[in-house]
C-alpha positions as CSV (number, residue, x, y, z in Angstrom):
1,M,-117.6,15.2,12.5
2,A,-114.2,15.1,10.9
3,P,-111.7,12.5,12.0
4,P,-109.2,14.2,14.5
5,T,-105.9,15.4,12.6
6,P,-102.9,13.4,12.6
7,P,-100.0,14.9,14.3
8,P,-97.4,16.3,11.1
9,A,-94.7,13.8,10.3
10,P,-91.4,15.3,11.6
11,R,-89.6,17.7,9.9
12,S,-86.3,16.5,8.3
13,G,-84.2,19.1,10.9
14,A,-85.6,17.5,13.9
15,L,-83.5,16.8,16.6
16,K,-81.9,13.7,15.6
17,P,-80.8,11.4,18.7
18,L,-76.5,10.3,18.9
19,L,-75.3,7.0,18.0
20,F,-74.5,6.3,21.2
21,D,-75.0,8.0,24.9
22,I,-71.6,10.2,25.0
23,S,-73.3,12.3,28.2
24,K,-70.7,10.9,30.2
25,V,-68.0,11.4,27.6
26,D,-65.6,14.3,28.4
27,V,-65.3,16.1,24.9
28,N,-62.3,18.6,25.8
29,A,-60.5,15.3,27.2
30,V,-57.4,14.2,25.3
31,L,-56.7,10.4,25.5
32,L,-54.9,10.7,22.0
33,N,-53.6,13.7,20.3
34,R,-52.9,14.5,16.8
35,E,-49.0,12.6,16.9
36,Q,-50.8,10.0,18.8
37,I,-53.7,8.8,16.5
38,G,-50.9,9.0,13.3
39,K,-49.0,6.0,15.1
40,M,-52.2,4.1,13.7
41,N,-53.6,6.2,11.0
42,P,-51.9,6.9,7.8
43,H,-53.2,10.5,6.8
44,R,-50.8,13.2,7.3
45,D,-50.4,17.0,7.2
46,K,-53.8,18.9,5.9
47,M,-55.5,15.5,5.1
48,A,-55.0,14.3,8.8
49,L,-57.9,15.7,10.3
50,L,-58.7,14.4,14.0
51,E,-57.4,16.4,16.2
52,T,-58.2,14.4,19.2
53,I,-59.7,10.8,20.8
54,V,-61.8,11.6,23.6
55,H,-63.5,8.4,24.7
56,Y,-63.0,4.7,22.7
57,T,-64.3,1.7,24.3
58,P,-61.8,-1.4,25.6
59,D,-63.0,-3.4,22.6
60,F,-62.6,-0.2,20.0
61,K,-66.0,-1.1,18.5
62,Q,-67.2,2.9,19.4
63,G,-65.1,6.3,19.7
64,V,-65.5,9.7,20.0
65,A,-63.0,12.5,18.5
66,T,-63.1,15.8,17.8
67,W,-62.0,18.2,15.5
68,N,-61.3,22.1,16.3
69,V,-62.6,24.0,13.6
70,R,-60.3,26.7,12.7
71,D,-60.9,29.6,10.3
72,D,-57.2,28.6,8.5
73,E,-58.1,25.6,7.7
74,F,-57.3,24.8,3.6
75,W,-61.0,24.6,2.1
76,C,-61.8,28.5,3.9
77,A,-61.1,30.5,1.1
78,G,-63.4,28.8,-0.9
79,H,-66.0,27.0,0.1
80,F,-67.4,29.8,0.5
81,P,-65.7,32.9,0.2
82,G,-66.7,35.5,3.6
83,N,-69.0,32.5,4.7
84,P,-66.7,29.1,4.8
85,I,-68.8,26.1,5.6
86,L,-67.1,22.7,6.0
87,P,-67.5,20.5,3.2
88,G,-69.6,17.0,3.6
89,V,-66.8,15.2,2.3
90,L,-64.3,16.3,4.8
91,Q,-67.1,15.6,7.7
92,I,-67.5,12.1,6.2
93,E,-63.9,12.0,6.3
94,A,-63.4,12.7,9.8
95,G,-66.0,10.0,10.4
96,A,-64.0,7.4,8.5
97,Q,-60.6,8.2,9.8
98,L,-62.1,7.5,13.2
99,G,-63.6,4.3,11.9
100,V,-59.9,3.7,10.7
101,W,-58.2,4.0,14.1
102,L,-61.0,1.9,15.6
103,Y,-60.2,-0.8,12.7
104,N,-56.1,-0.3,13.2
105,S,-56.4,-0.6,16.9
106,R,-57.3,-4.0,17.1
107,W,-54.0,-5.5,14.7
108,P,-50.1,-5.5,15.9
109,K,-49.3,-2.9,12.9
110,P,-51.7,-0.5,11.2
111,H,-53.2,-1.0,7.9
112,L,-53.4,1.8,4.9
113,C,-57.6,1.7,4.5
114,V,-59.1,3.1,2.0
115,F,-63.0,3.7,1.1
116,T,-65.2,1.3,-0.6
117,R,-68.9,2.6,0.0
118,I,-70.5,5.4,1.5
119,V,-74.6,5.0,2.1
120,A,-77.0,7.2,3.2
121,A,-75.2,10.4,4.1
122,T,-77.1,12.8,5.3
123,F,-76.2,16.5,6.4
124,R,-78.1,18.3,8.9
125,G,-76.6,21.3,10.1
126,Q,-73.6,23.6,9.2
127,V,-69.9,23.5,10.5
128,K,-68.4,26.4,10.5
129,P,-65.0,27.9,12.0
130,G,-64.9,27.7,15.8
131,D,-67.0,25.1,15.8
132,K,-66.1,22.1,17.9
133,L,-66.9,19.2,15.2
134,V,-67.3,16.0,18.1
135,I,-67.3,12.5,15.6
136,L,-68.5,9.1,16.5
137,A,-68.2,6.1,15.3
138,E,-69.7,2.5,16.0
139,E,-68.7,-0.8,14.2
140,I,-71.0,-2.5,12.2
141,K,-68.8,-5.3,11.2
142,V,-65.3,-6.1,11.1
143,Y,-63.4,-8.7,9.1
144,A,-59.9,-9.1,9.2
145,R,-59.8,-7.0,5.6
146,K,-62.7,-4.9,5.7
147,F,-64.6,-2.7,8.5
148,E,-68.2,-1.2,8.4
149,S,-69.4,1.9,10.7
150,N,-71.6,3.8,11.2
151,I,-70.5,7.4,11.8
152,Q,-72.0,10.4,12.9
153,G,-70.7,14.5,13.6
154,A,-72.4,16.7,16.0
155,V,-71.8,20.2,16.7
156,N,-73.6,21.5,20.3
157,G,-75.0,18.1,21.0
158,K,-76.6,18.8,17.2
159,V,-76.2,16.1,14.5
160,V,-74.7,17.7,11.5
161,F,-73.8,14.7,9.3
162,E,-74.2,10.8,9.3
163,A,-73.4,7.9,7.5
164,E,-72.8,4.2,7.1
165,I,-69.5,3.6,5.6
166,S,-67.3,0.4,4.9
167,G,-63.6,0.4,4.5
168,I,-61.2,-2.5,3.4
169,S,-57.1,-2.9,4.5
170,M,-54.9,-3.3,1.3
171,G,-52.0,-4.6,3.9
172,E,-49.5,-3.5,6.6
173,L,-48.8,0.0,6.3
174,P,-44.7,-0.3,5.7
175,G,-42.8,0.5,8.6
C-alpha cells in the first residue's frame, strides 16, 4: 500500500496574515492628516505618500496609515498606460514613511531619516487607482540614530507587500 500523499505546499499566493491585529482599527478614522504627518516627516509634495494615520500605539511601536490611491497620481500615465499599477518601490516608500513617523514621534524634534536597508521585500498583489492601501509598521529595534521596522501593505484585507526596512537619522530637521 502506498503512503498517503502529503498535503500540497502553500502557494505563494496563499493568504498572508497581517503583522498585527487591526480588527478594531477604523481605517476610515483620521487621527492625523497629511499636514499633521508633515510636522514629523520631511516628505513633501508628490512624495508625501501617507494620507492619514489611523492608529498608533502609545509607545510608537506599531502604526497604521492609509493611502487612497488616485487615478491622477504622477506614476499612473507611465506605469502602465491603460493599466496603472502602483510601483512596488512606492509601496515600500509609503511603509518607510510610516516607520519614519513612528521613529520621529519619539523625539522632541523630527529627524531627517534615510533608508539604509530593505530586506526580503515581497509583492503579493497589485495596487490600482481606487484602492485604499492600508499600511502597517511594527518596530523591530530603535536606537538614538537608527530604526528597524517590519512594514506591510494590504488592500481589502489582503497583503499586497511586505518588507523589513532600516533607516538612519541624519540629524534633526532644521526649523
